Biopython code that builds the backbone (N, CA, C, O; Angstrom):
import numpy as np
from Bio.PDB.StructureBuilder import StructureBuilder

atoms = [
    (1, "UNK", "N", (12.080, 26.100, 10.778)),
    (1, "UNK", "CA", (13.325, 25.355, 10.874)),
    (1, "UNK", "C", (14.216, 25.719, 9.692)),
    (1, "UNK", "O", (13.729, 25.919, 8.580)),
    (2, "UNK", "N", (15.487, 25.804, 9.928)),
    (2, "UNK", "CA", (16.450, 26.137, 8.892)),
    (2, "UNK", "C", (16.508, 25.005, 7.871)),
    (2, "UNK", "O", (16.748, 23.854, 8.236)),
    (3, "UNK", "N", (16.289, 25.323, 6.593)),
    (3, "UNK", "CA", (16.273, 24.288, 5.560)),
    (3, "UNK", "C", (17.657, 23.736, 5.249)),
    (3, "UNK", "O", (17.773, 22.763, 4.505)),
    (4, "UNK", "N", (18.711, 24.337, 5.801)),
    (4, "UNK", "CA", (20.072, 23.838, 5.588)),
    (4, "UNK", "C", (20.536, 22.937, 6.734)),
    (4, "UNK", "O", (21.712, 22.582, 6.811)),
    (5, "UNK", "N", (19.622, 22.572, 7.614)),
    (5, "UNK", "CA", (19.944, 21.690, 8.727)),
    (5, "UNK", "C", (19.118, 20.408, 8.578)),
    (5, "UNK", "O", (17.901, 20.467, 8.398)),
    (6, "UNK", "N", (19.776, 19.266, 8.652)),
    (6, "UNK", "CA", (19.085, 17.977, 8.534)),
    (6, "UNK", "C", (18.155, 17.792, 9.729)),
    (6, "UNK", "O", (18.573, 17.951, 10.877)),
    (7, "UNK", "N", (16.907, 17.460, 9.460)),
    (7, "UNK", "CA", (15.931, 17.272, 10.541)),
    (7, "UNK", "C", (16.160, 15.971, 11.301)),
    (7, "UNK", "O", (15.587, 15.764, 12.371)),
    (8, "UNK", "N", (16.997, 15.093, 10.749)),
    (8, "UNK", "CA", (17.259, 13.811, 11.397)),
    (8, "UNK", "C", (18.472, 13.856, 12.319)),
    (8, "UNK", "O", (18.437, 13.321, 13.427)),
    (9, "UNK", "N", (19.541, 14.494, 11.859)),
    (9, "UNK", "CA", (20.772, 14.459, 12.656)),
    (9, "UNK", "C", (21.269, 15.840, 13.083)),
    (9, "UNK", "O", (22.172, 15.935, 13.914)),
    (10, "UNK", "N", (20.695, 16.915, 12.527)),
    (10, "UNK", "CA", (21.093, 18.264, 12.892)),
    (10, "UNK", "C", (22.321, 18.781, 12.169)),
    (10, "UNK", "O", (22.785, 19.890, 12.434)),
    (11, "UNK", "N", (22.841, 17.988, 11.266)),
    (11, "UNK", "CA", (24.032, 18.381, 10.494)),
    (11, "UNK", "C", (23.685, 19.502, 9.520)),
    (11, "UNK", "O", (22.612, 19.484, 8.916)),
    (12, "UNK", "N", (24.572, 20.467, 9.360)),
    (12, "UNK", "CA", (24.383, 21.544, 8.388)),
    (12, "UNK", "C", (24.695, 20.987, 7.004)),
    (12, "UNK", "O", (25.712, 20.326, 6.794)),
    (13, "UNK", "N", (23.792, 21.273, 6.062)),
    (13, "UNK", "CA", (23.924, 20.750, 4.704)),
    (13, "UNK", "C", (24.016, 21.924, 3.747)),
    (13, "UNK", "O", (23.350, 22.942, 3.938)),
    (14, "UNK", "N", (24.834, 21.786, 2.724)),
    (14, "UNK", "CA", (24.977, 22.843, 1.718)),
    (14, "UNK", "C", (23.639, 23.035, 1.000)),
    (14, "UNK", "O", (22.915, 22.063, 0.786)),
    (15, "UNK", "N", (23.304, 24.261, 0.626)),
    (15, "UNK", "CA", (22.045, 24.507, -0.094)),
    (15, "UNK", "C", (21.953, 23.633, -1.349)),
    (15, "UNK", "O", (22.910, 23.512, -2.113)),
    (16, "UNK", "N", (20.785, 23.032, -1.537)),
    (16, "UNK", "CA", (20.562, 22.175, -2.694)),
    (16, "UNK", "C", (21.067, 20.751, -2.511)),
    (16, "UNK", "O", (20.872, 19.913, -3.392)),
    (17, "UNK", "N", (21.703, 20.465, -1.400)),
    (17, "UNK", "CA", (22.235, 19.130, -1.134)),
    (17, "UNK", "C", (21.350, 18.436, -0.094)),
    (17, "UNK", "O", (20.584, 19.084, 0.619)),
    (18, "UNK", "N", (21.470, 17.129, -0.025)),
    (18, "UNK", "CA", (20.741, 16.344, 0.966)),
    (18, "UNK", "C", (21.730, 15.687, 1.907)),
    (18, "UNK", "O", (22.836, 15.323, 1.507)),
    (19, "UNK", "N", (21.336, 15.539, 3.133)),
    (19, "UNK", "CA", (22.153, 14.837, 4.111)),
    (19, "UNK", "C", (22.137, 13.346, 3.770)),
    (19, "UNK", "O", (21.161, 12.842, 3.215)),
    (20, "UNK", "N", (23.209, 12.652, 4.101)),
    (20, "UNK", "CA", (23.245, 11.219, 3.842)),
    (20, "UNK", "C", (23.307, 10.402, 5.132)),
    (20, "UNK", "O", (23.805, 9.276, 5.145)),
    (21, "UNK", "N", (22.797, 10.984, 6.210)),
    (21, "UNK", "CA", (22.748, 10.261, 7.482)),
    (21, "UNK", "C", (21.723, 9.122, 7.368)),
    (21, "UNK", "O", (20.887, 9.141, 6.465)),
    (22, "UNK", "N", (21.776, 8.139, 8.263)),
    (22, "UNK", "CA", (20.828, 7.017, 8.202)),
    (22, "UNK", "C", (19.356, 7.443, 8.204)),
    (22, "UNK", "O", (18.543, 6.851, 7.493)),
    (23, "UNK", "N", (19.009, 8.450, 8.986)),
    (23, "UNK", "CA", (17.618, 8.919, 9.022)),
    (23, "UNK", "C", (17.171, 9.500, 7.693)),
    (23, "UNK", "O", (16.057, 9.233, 7.243)),
    (24, "UNK", "N", (18.027, 10.291, 7.059)),
    (24, "UNK", "CA", (17.698, 10.882, 5.758)),
    (24, "UNK", "C", (17.612, 9.804, 4.682)),
    (24, "UNK", "O", (16.759, 9.872, 3.797)),
    (25, "UNK", "N", (18.497, 8.808, 4.760)),
    (25, "UNK", "CA", (18.449, 7.705, 3.794)),
    (25, "UNK", "C", (17.162, 6.908, 3.951)),
    (25, "UNK", "O", (16.547, 6.506, 2.963)),
    (26, "UNK", "N", (16.758, 6.679, 5.202)),
    (26, "UNK", "CA", (15.516, 5.946, 5.467)),
    (26, "UNK", "C", (14.313, 6.721, 4.932)),
    (26, "UNK", "O", (13.399, 6.131, 4.354)),
    (27, "UNK", "N", (14.311, 8.028, 5.120)),
    (27, "UNK", "CA", (13.210, 8.855, 4.615)),
    (27, "UNK", "C", (13.137, 8.782, 3.088)),
    (27, "UNK", "O", (12.048, 8.691, 2.522)),
    (28, "UNK", "N", (14.282, 8.822, 2.431)),
    (28, "UNK", "CA", (14.312, 8.748, 0.967)),
    (28, "UNK", "C", (13.791, 7.395, 0.485)),
    (28, "UNK", "O", (13.014, 7.337, -0.469)),
    (29, "UNK", "N", (14.210, 6.307, 1.136)),
    (29, "UNK", "CA", (13.728, 4.970, 0.751)),
    (29, "UNK", "C", (12.225, 4.856, 0.975)),
    (29, "UNK", "O", (11.517, 4.258, 0.165)),
    (30, "UNK", "N", (11.732, 5.433, 2.081)),
    (30, "UNK", "CA", (10.301, 5.391, 2.381)),
    (30, "UNK", "C", (9.507, 6.141, 1.317)),
    (30, "UNK", "O", (8.462, 5.662, 0.876)),
    (31, "UNK", "N", (9.985, 7.302, 0.903)),
    (31, "UNK", "CA", (9.285, 8.078, -0.133)),
    (31, "UNK", "C", (9.258, 7.309, -1.456)),
    (31, "UNK", "O", (8.243, 7.312, -2.153)),
    (32, "UNK", "N", (10.362, 6.654, -1.803)),
    (32, "UNK", "CA", (10.402, 5.847, -3.036)),
    (32, "UNK", "C", (9.427, 4.676, -2.928)),
    (32, "UNK", "O", (8.746, 4.333, -3.895)),
    (33, "UNK", "N", (9.369, 4.069, -1.748)),
    (33, "UNK", "CA", (8.470, 2.944, -1.531)),
    (33, "UNK", "C", (7.008, 3.382, -1.663)),
    (33, "UNK", "O", (6.185, 2.645, -2.205)),
    (34, "UNK", "N", (6.693, 4.564, -1.177)),
    (34, "UNK", "CA", (5.337, 5.083, -1.290)),
    (34, "UNK", "C", (4.960, 5.307, -2.752)),
    (34, "UNK", "O", (3.844, 4.983, -3.160)),
    (35, "UNK", "N", (5.872, 5.855, -3.536)),
    (35, "UNK", "CA", (5.613, 6.079, -4.963)),
    (35, "UNK", "C", (5.354, 4.745, -5.668)),
    (35, "UNK", "O", (4.405, 4.618, -6.442)),
    (36, "UNK", "N", (6.202, 3.755, -5.393)),
    (36, "UNK", "CA", (6.034, 2.442, -6.028)),
    (36, "UNK", "C", (4.760, 1.750, -5.560)),
    (36, "UNK", "O", (4.115, 1.050, -6.340)),
    (37, "UNK", "N", (4.391, 1.938, -4.298)),
    (37, "UNK", "CA", (3.151, 1.353, -3.793)),
    (37, "UNK", "C", (1.943, 1.967, -4.490)),
    (37, "UNK", "O", (0.992, 1.260, -4.824)),
    (38, "UNK", "N", (1.974, 3.273, -4.710)),
    (38, "UNK", "CA", (0.869, 3.941, -5.416)),
    (38, "UNK", "C", (0.756, 3.409, -6.839)),
    (38, "UNK", "O", (-0.350, 3.209, -7.341)),
    (39, "UNK", "N", (1.887, 3.179, -7.488)),
    (39, "UNK", "CA", (1.874, 2.618, -8.843)),
    (39, "UNK", "C", (1.274, 1.215, -8.830)),
    (39, "UNK", "O", (0.476, 0.870, -9.701)),
    (40, "UNK", "N", (1.658, 0.405, -7.839)),
    (40, "UNK", "CA", (1.131, -0.954, -7.727)),
    (40, "UNK", "C", (-0.374, -0.946, -7.456)),
    (40, "UNK", "O", (-1.105, -1.787, -7.977)),
    (41, "UNK", "N", (-0.828, -0.004, -6.648)),
    (41, "UNK", "CA", (-2.262, 0.108, -6.368)),
    (41, "UNK", "C", (-3.019, 0.445, -7.645)),
    (41, "UNK", "O", (-4.102, -0.089, -7.886)),
    (42, "UNK", "N", (-2.456, 1.326, -8.461)),
    (42, "UNK", "CA", (-3.099, 1.645, -9.737)),
    (42, "UNK", "C", (-3.208, 0.416, -10.627)),
    (42, "UNK", "O", (-4.208, 0.238, -11.322)),
    (43, "UNK", "N", (-2.178, -0.436, -10.610)),
    (43, "UNK", "CA", (-2.198, -1.651, -11.429)),
    (43, "UNK", "C", (-3.204, -2.659, -10.883)),
    (43, "UNK", "O", (-3.960, -3.256, -11.649)),
    (44, "UNK", "N", (-3.220, -2.853, -9.571)),
    (44, "UNK", "CA", (-4.076, -3.871, -8.966)),
    (44, "UNK", "C", (-5.535, -3.455, -8.819)),
    (44, "UNK", "O", (-6.432, -4.296, -8.875)),
    (45, "UNK", "N", (-5.775, -2.141, -8.630)),
    (45, "UNK", "CA", (-7.136, -1.691, -8.316)),
    (45, "UNK", "C", (-7.677, -0.628, -9.268)),
    (45, "UNK", "O", (-8.884, -0.388, -9.286)),
    (46, "UNK", "N", (-6.822, 0.010, -10.056)),
    (46, "UNK", "CA", (-7.239, 1.059, -10.977)),
    (46, "UNK", "C", (-7.628, 0.512, -12.340)),
    (46, "UNK", "O", (-7.895, -0.680, -12.486)),
    (47, "UNK", "N", (-7.658, 1.368, -13.314)),
    (47, "UNK", "CA", (-8.080, 0.990, -14.667)),
    (47, "UNK", "C", (-7.243, -0.141, -15.263)),
    (47, "UNK", "O", (-7.736, -0.923, -16.075)),
    (48, "UNK", "N", (-5.975, -0.222, -14.855)),
    (48, "UNK", "CA", (-5.087, -1.237, -15.420)),
    (48, "UNK", "C", (-5.457, -2.658, -14.997)),
    (48, "UNK", "O", (-5.008, -3.621, -15.619)),
    (49, "UNK", "N", (-6.267, -2.804, -13.950)),
    (49, "UNK", "CA", (-6.626, -4.142, -13.479)),
    (49, "UNK", "C", (-7.577, -4.853, -14.448)),
    (49, "UNK", "O", (-7.762, -6.067, -14.352)),
    (50, "UNK", "N", (-8.174, -4.118, -15.367)),
    (50, "UNK", "CA", (-9.070, -4.733, -16.350)),
    (50, "UNK", "C", (-8.347, -5.780, -17.183)),
    (50, "UNK", "O", (-8.948, -6.769, -17.602)),
    (51, "UNK", "N", (-7.054, -5.564, -17.425)),
    (51, "UNK", "CA", (-6.251, -6.511, -18.213)),
    (51, "UNK", "C", (-6.189, -7.881, -17.533)),
    (51, "UNK", "O", (-5.994, -8.894, -18.204)),
    (52, "UNK", "N", (-6.353, -7.920, -16.218)),
    (52, "UNK", "CA", (-6.324, -9.174, -15.469)),
    (52, "UNK", "C", (-7.723, -9.697, -15.161)),
    (52, "UNK", "O", (-7.876, -10.659, -14.408)),
    (53, "UNK", "N", (-8.740, -9.067, -15.740)),
    (53, "UNK", "CA", (-10.110, -9.529, -15.564)),
    (53, "UNK", "C", (-10.826, -8.990, -14.341)),
    (53, "UNK", "O", (-11.879, -9.507, -13.969)),
    (54, "UNK", "N", (-10.278, -7.962, -13.709)),
    (54, "UNK", "CA", (-10.908, -7.368, -12.534)),
    (54, "UNK", "C", (-11.606, -6.069, -12.913)),
    (54, "UNK", "O", (-11.316, -5.460, -13.943)),
    (55, "UNK", "N", (-12.528, -5.667, -12.057)),
    (55, "UNK", "CA", (-13.187, -4.374, -12.208)),
    (55, "UNK", "C", (-12.449, -3.357, -11.352)),
    (55, "UNK", "O", (-12.113, -3.649, -10.205)),
    (56, "UNK", "N", (-12.187, -2.158, -11.894)),
    (56, "UNK", "CA", (-11.522, -1.126, -11.091)),
    (56, "UNK", "C", (-12.421, -0.628, -9.967)),
    (56, "UNK", "O", (-13.647, -0.673, -10.066)),
    (57, "UNK", "N", (-11.792, -0.155, -8.904)),
    (57, "UNK", "CA", (-12.530, 0.443, -7.794)),
    (57, "UNK", "C", (-12.667, 1.941, -8.063)),
    (57, "UNK", "O", (-12.064, 2.464, -8.999)),
    (58, "UNK", "N", (-13.448, 2.615, -7.253)),
    (58, "UNK", "CA", (-13.693, 4.046, -7.445)),
    (58, "UNK", "C", (-12.442, 4.861, -7.124)),
    (58, "UNK", "O", (-11.513, 4.372, -6.480)),
    (59, "UNK", "N", (-12.435, 6.100, -7.578)),
    (59, "UNK", "CA", (-11.309, 7.013, -7.294)),
    (59, "UNK", "C", (-11.186, 7.267, -5.793)),
    (59, "UNK", "O", (-10.078, 7.372, -5.266)),
    (60, "UNK", "N", (-12.307, 7.364, -5.119)),
    (60, "UNK", "CA", (-12.298, 7.572, -3.670)),
    (60, "UNK", "C", (-11.648, 6.384, -2.959)),
    (60, "UNK", "O", (-10.862, 6.560, -2.027)),
    (61, "UNK", "N", (-11.986, 5.172, -3.410)),
    (61, "UNK", "CA", (-11.381, 3.974, -2.820)),
    (61, "UNK", "C", (-9.886, 3.910, -3.132)),
    (61, "UNK", "O", (-9.093, 3.497, -2.285)),
    (62, "UNK", "N", (-9.501, 4.315, -4.340)),
    (62, "UNK", "CA", (-8.071, 4.356, -4.686)),
    (62, "UNK", "C", (-7.307, 5.295, -3.758)),
    (62, "UNK", "O", (-6.220, 4.959, -3.287)),
    (63, "UNK", "N", (-7.878, 6.473, -3.496)),
    (63, "UNK", "CA", (-7.226, 7.424, -2.584)),
    (63, "UNK", "C", (-7.073, 6.827, -1.185)),
    (63, "UNK", "O", (-6.032, 6.985, -0.547)),
    (64, "UNK", "N", (-8.109, 6.146, -0.715)),
    (64, "UNK", "CA", (-8.053, 5.534, 0.616)),
    (64, "UNK", "C", (-6.987, 4.434, 0.666)),
    (64, "UNK", "O", (-6.255, 4.324, 1.649)),
    (65, "UNK", "N", (-6.901, 3.629, -0.383)),
    (65, "UNK", "CA", (-5.892, 2.566, -0.428)),
    (65, "UNK", "C", (-4.481, 3.144, -0.436)),
    (65, "UNK", "O", (-3.582, 2.607, 0.210)),
    (66, "UNK", "N", (-4.292, 4.226, -1.161)),
    (66, "UNK", "CA", (-2.975, 4.861, -1.212)),
    (66, "UNK", "C", (-2.602, 5.418, 0.157)),
    (66, "UNK", "O", (-1.437, 5.359, 0.551)),
    (67, "UNK", "N", (-3.578, 5.958, 0.884)),
    (67, "UNK", "CA", (-3.313, 6.474, 2.228)),
    (67, "UNK", "C", (-2.934, 5.331, 3.166)),
    (67, "UNK", "O", (-2.013, 5.471, 3.972)),
    (68, "UNK", "N", (-3.633, 4.207, 3.068)),
    (68, "UNK", "CA", (-3.282, 3.047, 3.889)),
    (68, "UNK", "C", (-1.870, 2.562, 3.576)),
    (68, "UNK", "O", (-1.105, 2.243, 4.485)),
    (69, "UNK", "N", (-1.526, 2.508, 2.290)),
    (69, "UNK", "CA", (-0.179, 2.058, 1.919)),
    (69, "UNK", "C", (0.881, 3.026, 2.442)),
    (69, "UNK", "O", (1.976, 2.605, 2.815)),
    (70, "UNK", "N", (0.559, 4.323, 2.470)),
    (70, "UNK", "CA", (1.496, 5.308, 3.037)),
    (70, "UNK", "C", (1.758, 5.006, 4.510)),
    (70, "UNK", "O", (2.904, 5.057, 4.957)),
    (71, "UNK", "N", (0.706, 4.694, 5.266)),
    (71, "UNK", "CA", (0.864, 4.397, 6.690)),
    (71, "UNK", "C", (1.740, 3.165, 6.905)),
    (71, "UNK", "O", (2.548, 3.124, 7.832)),
    (72, "UNK", "N", (1.574, 2.165, 6.043)),
    (72, "UNK", "CA", (2.392, 0.957, 6.171)),
    (72, "UNK", "C", (3.845, 1.273, 5.787)),
    (72, "UNK", "O", (4.773, 0.844, 6.474)),
    (73, "UNK", "N", (4.044, 2.012, 4.705)),
    (73, "UNK", "CA", (5.399, 2.381, 4.283)),
    (73, "UNK", "C", (6.096, 3.243, 5.331)),
    (73, "UNK", "O", (7.305, 3.119, 5.530)),
    (74, "UNK", "N", (5.347, 4.113, 6.000)),
    (74, "UNK", "CA", (5.910, 5.013, 7.017)),
    (74, "UNK", "C", (6.062, 4.330, 8.379)),
    (74, "UNK", "O", (6.467, 4.967, 9.351)),
    (75, "UNK", "N", (5.738, 3.042, 8.447)),
    (75, "UNK", "CA", (5.850, 2.260, 9.673)),
    (75, "UNK", "C", (4.873, 2.708, 10.764)),
    (75, "UNK", "O", (5.112, 2.467, 11.948)),
    (76, "UNK", "N", (3.793, 3.346, 10.377)),
    (76, "UNK", "CA", (2.751, 3.715, 11.337)),
    (76, "UNK", "C", (1.822, 2.525, 11.583)),
    (76, "UNK", "O", (1.205, 2.414, 12.643)),
    (77, "UNK", "N", (1.732, 1.638, 10.586)),
    (77, "UNK", "CA", (0.969, 0.398, 10.687)),
    (77, "UNK", "C", (1.848, -0.741, 10.188)),
    (77, "UNK", "O", (2.648, -0.553, 9.272)),
    (78, "UNK", "N", (1.706, -1.910, 10.781)),
    (78, "UNK", "CA", (2.421, -3.089, 10.292)),
    (78, "UNK", "C", (1.625, -3.737, 9.177)),
    (78, "UNK", "O", (2.195, -4.243, 8.210)),
    (79, "UNK", "N", (0.307, -3.723, 9.311)),
    (79, "UNK", "CA", (-0.558, -4.268, 8.279)),
    (79, "UNK", "C", (-1.891, -3.544, 8.308)),
    (79, "UNK", "O", (-2.266, -2.922, 9.302)),
    (80, "UNK", "N", (-2.597, -3.642, 7.186)),
    (80, "UNK", "CA", (-3.921, -3.032, 7.082)),
    (80, "UNK", "C", (-4.723, -3.803, 6.044)),
    (80, "UNK", "O", (-4.172, -4.297, 5.061)),
    (81, "UNK", "N", (-6.026, -3.901, 6.270)),
    (81, "UNK", "CA", (-6.929, -4.538, 5.321)),
    (81, "UNK", "C", (-8.118, -3.625, 5.104)),
    (81, "UNK", "O", (-8.538, -2.896, 6.002)),
    (82, "UNK", "N", (-8.649, -3.679, 3.905)),
    (82, "UNK", "CA", (-9.838, -2.889, 3.586)),
    (82, "UNK", "C", (-10.781, -3.752, 2.755)),
    (82, "UNK", "O", (-10.366, -4.385, 1.783)),
    (83, "UNK", "N", (-12.033, -3.769, 3.142)),
    (83, "UNK", "CA", (-13.058, -4.462, 2.370)),
    (83, "UNK", "C", (-13.792, -3.409, 1.558)),
    (83, "UNK", "O", (-14.452, -2.528, 2.108)),
    (84, "UNK", "N", (-13.668, -3.511, 0.249)),
    (84, "UNK", "CA", (-14.262, -2.533, -0.661)),
    (84, "UNK", "C", (-15.549, -3.106, -1.235)),
    (84, "UNK", "O", (-15.894, -4.258, -0.974)),
    (85, "UNK", "N", (-16.252, -2.305, -2.011)),
    (85, "UNK", "CA", (-17.478, -2.768, -2.635)),
    (85, "UNK", "C", (-17.240, -3.966, -3.531)),
    (85, "UNK", "O", (-16.148, -4.142, -4.073)),
    (86, "UNK", "N", (-18.270, -4.789, -3.685)),
    (86, "UNK", "CA", (-18.172, -5.950, -4.559)),
    (86, "UNK", "C", (-17.302, -7.059, -3.993)),
    (86, "UNK", "O", (-16.759, -7.862, -4.752)),
    (87, "UNK", "N", (-17.158, -7.118, -2.678)),
    (87, "UNK", "CA", (-16.352, -8.138, -2.012)),
    (87, "UNK", "C", (-14.880, -8.113, -2.414)),
    (87, "UNK", "O", (-14.213, -9.147, -2.385)),
    (88, "UNK", "N", (-14.376, -6.955, -2.784)),
    (88, "UNK", "CA", (-12.963, -6.780, -3.102)),
    (88, "UNK", "C", (-12.237, -6.465, -1.798)),
    (88, "UNK", "O", (-12.642, -5.575, -1.051)),
    (89, "UNK", "N", (-11.170, -7.195, -1.536)),
    (89, "UNK", "CA", (-10.393, -6.978, -0.320)),
    (89, "UNK", "C", (-8.978, -6.558, -0.702)),
    (89, "UNK", "O", (-8.360, -7.142, -1.592)),
    (90, "UNK", "N", (-8.481, -5.542, -0.017)),
    (90, "UNK", "CA", (-7.107, -5.084, -0.185)),
    (90, "UNK", "C", (-6.365, -5.360, 1.112)),
    (90, "UNK", "O", (-6.890, -5.131, 2.201)),
    (91, "UNK", "N", (-5.143, -5.853, 0.986)),
    (91, "UNK", "CA", (-4.348, -6.157, 2.163)),
    (91, "UNK", "C", (-2.950, -5.593, 1.969)),
    (91, "UNK", "O", (-2.337, -5.757, 0.914)),
    (92, "UNK", "N", (-2.461, -4.930, 2.998)),
    (92, "UNK", "CA", (-1.123, -4.340, 2.995)),
    (92, "UNK", "C", (-0.362, -4.903, 4.189)),
    (92, "UNK", "O", (-0.875, -4.897, 5.308)),
    (93, "UNK", "N", (0.847, -5.385, 3.965)),
    (93, "UNK", "CA", (1.653, -5.957, 5.038)),
    (93, "UNK", "C", (3.098, -5.511, 4.867)),
    (93, "UNK", "O", (3.651, -5.571, 3.768)),
    (94, "UNK", "N", (3.702, -5.063, 5.959)),
    (94, "UNK", "CA", (5.137, -4.765, 5.965)),
    (94, "UNK", "C", (5.841, -6.003, 6.486)),
    (94, "UNK", "O", (5.614, -6.433, 7.617)),
    (95, "UNK", "N", (6.704, -6.576, 5.644)),
    (95, "UNK", "CA", (7.445, -7.766, 6.027)),
    (95, "UNK", "C", (8.657, -7.436, 6.884)),
    (95, "UNK", "O", (8.992, -6.270, 7.091)),
    (96, "UNK", "N", (9.302, -8.475, 7.375)),
    (96, "UNK", "CA", (10.463, -8.297, 8.256)),
    (96, "UNK", "C", (11.633, -7.638, 7.528)),
    (96, "UNK", "O", (12.481, -7.015, 8.166)),
    (97, "UNK", "N", (11.689, -7.765, 6.206)),
    (97, "UNK", "CA", (12.762, -7.144, 5.432)),
    (97, "UNK", "C", (12.435, -5.710, 5.028)),
    (97, "UNK", "O", (13.221, -5.072, 4.327)),
    (98, "UNK", "N", (11.280, -5.196, 5.462)),
    (98, "UNK", "CA", (10.903, -3.824, 5.149)),
    (98, "UNK", "C", (10.105, -3.660, 3.872)),
    (98, "UNK", "O", (9.752, -2.540, 3.502)),
    (99, "UNK", "N", (9.816, -4.756, 3.194)),
    (99, "UNK", "CA", (9.030, -4.680, 1.959)),
    (99, "UNK", "C", (7.552, -4.544, 2.296)),
    (99, "UNK", "O", (7.072, -5.084, 3.292)),
    (100, "UNK", "N", (6.843, -3.812, 1.442)),
    (100, "UNK", "CA", (5.393, -3.685, 1.596)),
    (100, "UNK", "C", (4.743, -4.599, 0.555)),
    (100, "UNK", "O", (4.966, -4.452, -0.647)),
    (101, "UNK", "N", (3.949, -5.530, 1.034)),
    (101, "UNK", "CA", (3.231, -6.452, 0.157)),
    (101, "UNK", "C", (1.806, -5.940, 0.008)),
    (101, "UNK", "O", (1.142, -5.616, 0.992)),
    (102, "UNK", "N", (1.346, -5.870, -1.244)),
    (102, "UNK", "CA", (-0.015, -5.412, -1.528)),
    (102, "UNK", "C", (-0.744, -6.546, -2.233)),
    (102, "UNK", "O", (-0.238, -7.118, -3.198)),
    (103, "UNK", "N", (-1.927, -6.861, -1.745)),
    (103, "UNK", "CA", (-2.676, -7.992, -2.282)),
    (103, "UNK", "C", (-4.115, -7.593, -2.566)),
    (103, "UNK", "O", (-4.735, -6.861, -1.795)),
    (104, "UNK", "N", (-4.633, -8.080, -3.675)),
    (104, "UNK", "CA", (-6.048, -7.906, -4.011)),
    (104, "UNK", "C", (-6.675, -9.291, -4.030)),
    (104, "UNK", "O", (-6.128, -10.225, -4.616)),
    (105, "UNK", "N", (-7.819, -9.414, -3.389)),
    (105, "UNK", "CA", (-8.549, -10.670, -3.445)),
    (105, "UNK", "C", (-10.036, -10.365, -3.533)),
    (105, "UNK", "O", (-10.518, -9.341, -3.050)),
    (106, "UNK", "N", (-10.729, -11.275, -4.154)),
    (106, "UNK", "CA", (-12.182, -11.170, -4.268)),
    (106, "UNK", "C", (-12.767, -12.485, -3.812)),
    (106, "UNK", "O", (-12.322, -13.554, -4.231)),
    (107, "UNK", "N", (-13.756, -12.404, -2.962)),
    (107, "UNK", "CA", (-14.370, -13.632, -2.471)),
    (107, "UNK", "C", (-15.636, -13.910, -3.268)),
    (107, "UNK", "O", (-16.636, -13.199, -3.170)),
    (108, "UNK", "N", (-15.553, -14.951, -4.046)),
    (108, "UNK", "CA", (-16.716, -15.403, -4.801)),
    (108, "UNK", "C", (-16.962, -16.840, -4.398)),
    (108, "UNK", "O", (-16.075, -17.689, -4.493)),
    (109, "UNK", "N", (-18.161, -17.100, -3.952)),
    (109, "UNK", "CA", (-18.487, -18.442, -3.508)),
    (109, "UNK", "C", (-19.756, -18.920, -4.184)),
    (109, "UNK", "O", (-20.651, -18.136, -4.501)),
    (110, "UNK", "N", (-19.811, -20.207, -4.393)),
    (110, "UNK", "CA", (-21.025, -20.880, -4.836)),
    (110, "UNK", "C", (-21.233, -22.044, -3.881)),
    (110, "UNK", "O", (-20.283, -22.727, -3.499)),
    (111, "UNK", "N", (-22.472, -22.261, -3.507)),
    (111, "UNK", "CA", (-22.732, -23.332, -2.554)),
    (111, "UNK", "C", (-24.065, -23.957, -2.856)),
    (111, "UNK", "O", (-25.004, -23.290, -3.291)),
    (112, "UNK", "N", (-24.134, -25.227, -2.623)),
    (112, "UNK", "CA", (-25.396, -25.940, -2.720)),
    (112, "UNK", "C", (-25.379, -27.054, -1.692)),
    (112, "UNK", "O", (-24.312, -27.532, -1.307)),
    (113, "UNK", "N", (-26.539, -27.465, -1.250)),
    (113, "UNK", "CA", (-26.645, -28.578, -0.323)),
    (113, "UNK", "C", (-27.574, -29.620, -0.925)),
    (113, "UNK", "O", (-28.647, -29.303, -1.439)),
    (114, "UNK", "N", (-27.145, -30.840, -0.849)),
    (114, "UNK", "CA", (-27.929, -31.956, -1.352)),
    (114, "UNK", "C", (-28.303, -32.824, -0.163)),
    (114, "UNK", "O", (-27.441, -33.348, 0.542)),
    (115, "UNK", "N", (-29.598, -32.965, 0.043)),
    (115, "UNK", "CA", (-30.059, -33.805, 1.146)),
    (115, "UNK", "C", (-30.234, -35.250, 0.699)),
    (115, "UNK", "O", (-30.194, -35.544, -0.496)),
    (116, "UNK", "N", (-30.423, -36.130, 1.635)),
    (116, "UNK", "CA", (-30.719, -37.515, 1.290)),
    (116, "UNK", "C", (-31.976, -37.924, 2.030)),
    (116, "UNK", "O", (-32.267, -37.435, 3.121)),
    (117, "UNK", "N", (-32.700, -38.815, 1.422)),
    (117, "UNK", "CA", (-33.964, -39.253, 1.982)),
    (117, "UNK", "C", (-33.965, -40.761, 2.121)),
    (117, "UNK", "O", (-33.455, -41.473, 1.256)),
    (118, "UNK", "N", (-34.532, -41.241, 3.199)),
    (118, "UNK", "CA", (-34.641, -42.685, 3.413)),
    (118, "UNK", "C", (-35.922, -43.171, 2.760)),
    (118, "UNK", "O", (-36.918, -42.448, 2.742)),
    (119, "UNK", "N", (-35.913, -44.412, 2.212)),
    (119, "UNK", "CA", (-37.111, -44.992, 1.603)),
    (119, "UNK", "C", (-37.874, -45.796, 2.612)),
    (119, "UNK", "O", (-38.916, -46.364, 2.287)),
]
sb = StructureBuilder()
sb.init_structure("model")
sb.init_model(0)
sb.init_chain("A")
sb.init_seg("    ")
for serial, (resi, resn, name, xyz) in enumerate(atoms, 1):
    if name == "N":
        sb.init_residue(resn, " ", resi, " ")
    sb.init_atom(name, np.array(xyz, "f"), 0.0, 1.0, " ", f" {name:<3s}", serial, name[0])
structure = sb.get_structure()
C-alpha cells in the first residue's frame, strides 16, 4: 500500500505528514491509550506495585495483561478479566466514554465457624 495514502479515508498525504480524518485521529488516540494502559499495568502489577504493598506478577503475566489491555483499547473486547497466581485478579473494562479502566484485586479470606451445643 502506498504510504502517502491514508488507510482510513484514502486521502493523499504529504510525505512525513499524517492525515487528520476521524479514522486517523481515532487510531492515534487508541495508540496513546495503549501506551498509557501499559504504564498503568506496570504501576499496578509490576515492580512499582510494591510501594502499595502488593507483590509484582511475573514478566510473562505482565505481557499477557498488556495484550489484554490492547484488545480492550482497540475495541476488540469490551471487558476482560484474568486470574493470576496468588489469587490476583486483573480486570479491564471499556466504559461508555471510551476510557479503559484497569483494576487489580486480591481475594483474601478468613473464615471460621462456631457451633453451639445444647445442655
